[in-house]
N, C-alpha and C positions, 0 to 999 in steps of 0.2 A: 658581554655573552655572544657567544657564537651563533651566529644568525644562519648558518649554513643548513641547519637541520630544519629550519622553517620557512627558509626561503622558497617563495613559490615556484613551480616548474614552467619554466617559458615556453612558450610555443605549444602549450598542450591544452586540451578540453577536459574539464572533470563535469561528468554526469553526477549530480547531488541529489540524493534522497532528503525532501524537506519535512518527511514525516506528514500526519495526516492533516495538521493545522495548527497545533500549538506551539509558538516558535521556539518553545524550551524542549521539544521531543526532536531535533535535529542533532545528529552526533556533534561532538566537539571537532572532529575533522571536517567535517562538512561546514559547519561555521566558519572555521578558520580558513578554509579555501575561499569561501564567498568573501571573507574580508580582506583577503589578498589578490583577488581577481583584478584583472582590467576590465573585462566584461562580466556582467551579471545578467544572464538572460533567463528569466523566469516565467514559470506558467501562470500568469496573474488571476486567471479565473478559477484556479484551485490553490494555490499558494499564497498566504497572506503576505503582504507587503513586509509586514514585520519581520519576516524571516530573512529578506535580503537589507533590512535596515542596516547592516552592519557592515555593509560595502564601504571600501574606502574612499576617501575624498579623490574626486578625480576619475574614478570607475565610470563607465558606462553601465546604466541599470535599465535594461530594457524588458517590458512584459510582452510577451511572445504570442498573448492570446490572439492578436490580430494577423499574425504572420503564417505563412505557409512555409512548408519544408526548404524550399530554395531559399527562401528570406532568411530563414533562421541559421541555413548552413552558410548563406555569404556573411553574416555577422561573425561566425565563430571561426569560418576561414580567415576573414581579415584580420580578426585579433592575433590568431595562432601564426599566421605566416608573418606578421608583424613581430613577432616575440614576444607577444602577450600571453597571458594566461586568462582561459575563460571558464566561467562556472555555468554549467547548464543544469538548472534547478527545477527538479520535477517535483510533483506532488508524491509523498507516500514513499514508496521505494521504486527506483526507475525501473526495475526488471520485471515488476508486476504491472501490465497493460499499459506499459511506457511505450514510447516509440524510439528507444535507445538504438534497436537493430538498424533501422533506416538512417538514422542520423550518423551512425558509426560506421556505416558502409560508405557515406560520401567523404567521411573523415579518412578512412582507410586509403578511397581512392585519391584523395589528394595528399596523402603522406603524412597526415597531421595525427600525434600521437594522444591517445584519450585513455581515460580511466573511469572507474564507478565508485562511488561512495555510497554504500546502502543506506537507506533509511526505514524509519517505522511504518509497516503497513498499517491500512486502516483496521484490517482484520485483527492484529495484535492490540492495537490502541483500544479498539472496542470491547475486546475481552477483558483487557485491563481494567477499563472503565466500568464495567458493568460487574466486574469480580467474578467471572467465569472460566472455568477450565476448558480448553479445547481438546485435552486427554484426559481420561478417566481410567483409573486403574481397572482392568478386567473388563471393561465396557468399551471404550473408545480409545483408540491408541493411532489412529490417524486422523490427517486433516487434509481437505481437498478444497483447492481454491477454482472457483469455476464463475460462469456468467450464462446468462441467456443468449440467444441468438439477437445480433443486432446487425450494425453495419458490417460488423465483423461475424462471420457465420461460424459455429461452434461446428468442429470436426465430428465425424460419425463416431460415435463410442464415447464421447465426451462429453456426452448431454449432462443435465443436472438429473436426470433420472438416472443415469449409469451410475453416477458416484454414489447417488442417495442409496442404491442398492447395496453399496458395502457396509451401512450402517455408520460411516466416520462422522465426524464433524465436517461442515461445510460452510465455507465463506464464499457466498453470492455477490459478486460486483455487479455493475452497470445493469440492473435488471429491475429496479423500482418502477419503472414504466408500464412494467407488464406483470402486477403480483399475482394475477389470476392464473397466468400460465406457469409462473414460477411454483405457485402452489399446487397446481395439476402435475408438474412433473415431479414434485417431491412425492406426490401421491403415487404416481405410476412407478416410482422408485421402491415402493413398499413401505414409507415411513406413515406412523400411525398420526391420526388427529391431533392426540395430545402431545406430539413433539414439540420440545421447547424451541423457541425462536426469538432472537433478539434482532430488533431493529434499531441501528446505528446510524443516526442522521448526523452529517457535519460533525463526526466525532472529531474531539480536539480543537472545534473553533468555540468561541464564546456562547452560540447558540446550538450547543451540541444537545442532541435529544436522543435517549435512549428508552426504548419501548419493547417491553417483556409480552409476548404473546405465544400462542400456539400455532400450528400449521392448519388447523380449523379456522382459525381467525387471522391469519397473516393477512389475507386480502382485504378484508374490513378495517383492520389496524392500519394498514399502508393508506387507505383511503381517507379514513378518517383524521390521519394525522397530514395529510398532503404531501408526504415524502415524495420525492422524485430523484434528483440528481445527487449524489454525494451521499448515498444511502448504501450501507452494507450490511446484508443479512447474515447472522449466524444462525446456522441449523445446528442445534446441540443434543442429540439424543443421549449422550451421556448425562445431561442435566436432569433426566427424568428418573426420579426414583434415587434411592440409597446405593451407595458402592462402598467396595472394601477401600480401606485405606491403602495408600503405596508401601510396598515392602522397604523402601530405601530406609528409612527411619525406625524401623520395627528393631527392638532391643535384640531379637535373635539374628539380625540380619549383619553379617560381618563382611568387611571389604578392606582392602589396602590399607585404608586410614583408620579403621575402627576393629579391635578384634571381637 
């Protein structure tokens, strides 16, 4: 067999999305690159060790949780400049609330090539686990991913209330510590108290928990469940009431593959 197509790219860093927790929700490409890497640097506080268990014999497998940016970069730089391949494994998708930009800037500075393998984000894993649709014909055709203020402030015009005014589905990350503020922002955005809300805690992990509630009961549900970190909120105005079916499979709908 010709191994050229599967040989790892030497001297390169791959940012790999591990998905939300289920080790089987990583992409085939992501798993292959982890298995070929000389260094596997993973966010151990959020990425299960089972995701990186496929690392090859002799690879350095390091939990980045106790490390700072300079320390993680030093490991990636050392591996790449010695001709090795590094897999930097992030939870979910690396490009949503990840730290790829700052890591990539250091790699660019040092002339080290890098690339990204996308992962399944918690918003999509949560919707799939609960069997809810993020888009609903003639009701909701948009999805916004946002968060409350925290250590990273939210820019003006991009607050939860701003997006809620559009009536779109919302995926709210990193906000379980302030459920009262989240509920108030949703109300400020004009959402009714009976708007469906899904609380998805540690989605994809063995102790995953999905709780269906409404905007009026959001704060109480979070407090009762004790949800804090690793909770994503799906605000689902399209799930309220009935909606017409999609036209895609209607008998009278024709397209290039169906007359």
